[in-house]
N, C-alpha and C positions, 0 to 999 in steps of 0.2 A: 609765140612764147618760147623762151629759151629753155632747152632741155638741160636739167641739172646733172652734172657728172657724178659717178659713184664716189669720187674723192671729195666732192662737196658734201655728200651725205655723211661720209665718214667723219669729216672735220666737224660738221654741225652736231652729229650724234655724240661725239666725244664731249661736247659742251653741254648736251641736253640729256645725258643719262640713258643712252641706248648702248647695250653691250655689243661686242663684235658678233656674238652668237645671234643676237636679235637682228642685227643688220643683215646677216646671211639668211636667217629664217624668213624675213619679210622682204627679201631683195626684190622679188617680182612686183609686189605692190608699191614698193618705194620708187620703182622706175616709172610708175604710172604718172603721166603728166597731170599736174595739179594736186598730187597726193604728197609724196615726199615725207621727210622726217617729221615735220610739224604735225601732219595727220596721224602718223604712227604714234606720236606721243599723246595725241588726243585719245587714241584707242587705248593706249597703255594706262592712261589715267581714268578711263571710263569704268563704270560699274553698271552691269546689265543684269536685270532679272528676267529669267526665262521660266514661264509657268507652263509646265507640261513637258516631259521629255520622252514622248512617244514618237509617232511618225514624223510630225513637224519638228518637234524639239530635238530629235536625234540629229537631224541635218543642220538645223539652225545653230545648235551648240557646237557642232563640229567646225562649222565655218567661222563662228565668232571666236572660238578658241584658237583656230588656225590663224586668224587675222590679228590676234594679239590684244583682244579686249582684256583689260587689267584684272577685272574681277567678274566672274560669272556666278550668279546666285541662282541655283536651279531648285524648283519646287515641284514635287510630284509625290503622290502617295502610293502609286501602284508598284507591283512586282513584275518582273519580266516573265512573260508567258510564251509558250511555243507559237501561239497564233500571232504574236507580235513580230516575229522574225522575218516575215515577208516584206515588211515596210520600215521597221524601226532598226535602221542599219548600224546603230551604235552598239548593238548587243549581239552576242553569239550564244551558242548552246551552253557554254560554261556559266552564263549569267542567269539561266532559268531558275526561277524561284527567289532570286535576290531582289532587293529594292532597286528600282530603276535609277534613282538619284545616286545611290552608292556605286552601282556599276558604271553609270555615266561618268561620275567624277573620276573613277579609277582610269577609265579609258582616255578621257580628255586630258588628265594630268600627264599621262604617258605621251600623249600627242604633243602637248606644249607645257613643259614644266616651268616656263617663264611666268605663267599666269596664276592667279589665285582662284580657287573654286570653293563655293559654299553649297553643300548638298543638304537640302531641307526636305525631310520626308513628312510632308503635311499636305492636307487638302487646303487650298486657298478658300477662305470664308470671309464673311463680313467682319468677323471678330479678329482675324489675324492679318488682313490685307494691308493695313497701314504699317504694321511692323515689317512685313515683307517688302514693302515699297521704300522703307526708310533707307536713305543714303544712296539709292540707285539713280542713275541718270536717264535710263530708258528701260522700257518693258517690252518683252516679246510674248505675244499671246499664241501659245502652241496647244491650246486646250481642245477638248472634244465635246464641250457642252456649252450652251449659251447662258445658262443660269450663272455659271462661274465667270464666263466672259463679261457679263454685264456688271458683276461685282467689281471685276478688275477695271473695266472701262470707267465706271463711275468714280472709283478711287483715283485713277490716273488723271481724269479731268479735274477732279477736286484739288489734287496736289500738283497739277501742271507737269505731269510726267508724259513724255512722248510714248505712244503705244503702237506697236506694229501688230496688226491683226491678220491672222491667217486661218483659213478653214478649208476643209476637204469634205466632199460627199461624192462617193462613187468615183467617176472619172472627171469631176469638176473641182477646180481649186480656186480660192479667192484670196485676195490680198488688199489691205487698206492701211494706210499710214495715218495715224491720228495724232495731231499736235494741238493740244489745248490752246485756244486763243488764235489759232490759224486756220481752222477748218472744222468740219463736222466730226461728231463722235459716232461710236457704234450704235447708240440709240437713235441717232438721226437716220442711220441706214436701216435699222431694224427696230421700229417703234414698239413692237410687241414681241414678247419672248416666244420663239417658235417651238413647235413640238420637238421633244427630245427622242432620240433613238437609243435603245439599249446597246445595240452593236451596229455601228455605222459601216456600210459597205465602202470599201476602199480599193482602188486599183493601185497596187504597190508603189510604182514610181511617182505618183502625183504628190504625196507628202514630201518627197525629196525635192521636187521642183519648187513647191511653195515654201518649204523650209529654207531653201537656198535663197529665194527671193526675200524672205523675211530677214535673213542675215545681211543681205545686200542693202536693204533699206535701213537697217539698224546702223550699219557702217557709214552709210551716206549721211544719216541724221547726226551721228556723233562727230563726223569729220567736216561736215558742211559741203561734202562733195556732191555735185549733181543736183537733181531736183527730185525730192521725195514725192510719193503718190498721195499727196494731201488732197482731199476732196475727190478722190478717184477710187473706184472699185475695179481692181484688175481681176478679170475672170479668165481662167484657163480651161478650155474644153479639151480634154485628153483624147476624145474620140476622133475629132477632126484636126487636132493640134492647132487650135486657133487661140489667140490672145486678143481680148478686146477690153475696152475701158468704158465704164459707166460713170458719168459725172454725178457726184453726190453733193447735194447742197445742205447746208446747216438748217435744221428745223428750228424756226424761231420759237416753237412751243416745246422744244425738247426739255424734259424735266431735269436733265443733267447739265448740259452745256449752255443753256439759255442765259445762265448767270455770268458766263465768261465773256468778256469783251473781245470781239474778234479784231485782230490787227488788220489795218488797212494794207493792201498790196500784198 
């Protein structure tokens, strides 16, 4: 495949509404073979919902903002606490006591003023999930409980929204990409709601790893780059630093996605 020159990107960008500042900001990913200006414009036009801006969400939003996602809609009800700071790297001591979404929006806007950010201080519920999903192209699950994850999963499947699922417990991280109509959903993976924990043990760097992978998967789905982890559960064991993949099949009796016709191939 022919490598496209920077001059090619500049001339094409002039026609397709990328500023010189954007070209410089995104220079390294524009140089990636198979990416280019067309993929950058897909990111610029995209609207992504991130639910939860804690350990996973801190990192996922940092990389999505850095990559040039056009609009980030962030939802979280919590305030920044001292115990967050060992893993929620978007925040500092000056943010203690402030709403996470407000502090996150402030830091991310400073990082990339080219993008739009919506900060919504709410808990995602069955009552507001459809409104929060309205107009977005993709959803990133950075939650810390399965009750809310299932609400989000069910709504994403119903409305055909791609969902990137990430989870952490102790030194283990998990990732799965859910594309309605192309593979299994979260209820296929976990048929019954597991027991919840008031305070989840977390080894600090693990949310960073999984959050970065969630951002990577989101960028791939938006741009069509590479192969997303559809029908695969990626498991990271931080203790022996192993990554392994478990194949997940669609459950034909799944109460959520059994109504969705699976695309062939």
